[in-house]
C-alpha positions, 0 to 999 in steps of 0.5 A: 517511506515504509511499507505498512504493515512491515510484515504480514502472513497470508494463506495460499490463494489469500489476499492482502493490502500493502500500504506505502506510508510517507513521513515528511514531518519536518518538510513541506511535501510538494511531490512524491515518487515511489517504486515498489518491486515484488515477485510477480510469479508469486503475487498479482497486484490490483489497482492502486488507490491514492490515499489523498496524502497530498490533497485532492488538487494533484497531478499523477505522474505519467506512467504511474501504475502496475506492470509485471513486478513493479508498482510505480506512482508519483504525484505533485501538488498543483497551484493553490494546494500548498505544501505541508508536512505529511505523515500517513498512507500515500497509496494502497495496493491490493495483492493476491497470492497466485494459484499454486503458491503454498509457502515462502517469504517474500520481500516487497522492495521500496526503491527509487523514492523521490520526495520534493519540498516546497521549492521543488528540491529533493528532500535529503536523507530519505529512508526506504523501509521494505516490507515482507509477506510470508505465505503459510497454511492456516493463515487468514483467520476469520475476523481478521479483515485487515490481514495483519494477524490479529483481531482488533478494533480495526477489524471490527470497523472493517466488519461494519463496512462489510456488514450485510454485503454479498458476493459481488459488492465492492465491500464484500470480504470472504475472510470475515 
């Protein structure tokens, strides 16, 4: 279980996304639980977006959500949603840098991960890979829609999604 991108730079008062990625390519994934700690004096987390990695017929673990400095999220497949090996984004969390924070490097700590196979048994050897966000003046280049520090085809695609949007639209992004 990893944070993607594993490292990113943002400007003061900037925003960015953290993707929690699961690779269980050798196990049929029935359920997953992930916790992510961050410095809430520096960052504010938005609403978690479920990426559908375990399909659409799922139950969300009670207590999943964002609290001060902690993102907690768990899902299990329901009957008829057969477990299969997966590799991709589990959840995405938008973050903003709190006002007054001008620089620093901060860890986004993945912990207390539980992955369960088709027999509801813990998958052994789960590796937890943390992420790092650095706040620095001059970051957040125009055209870098995904805030990964470069301008590429992914940014072009996000530009297309935001094209003709205005302030207040869900797809509006000021950096573009």
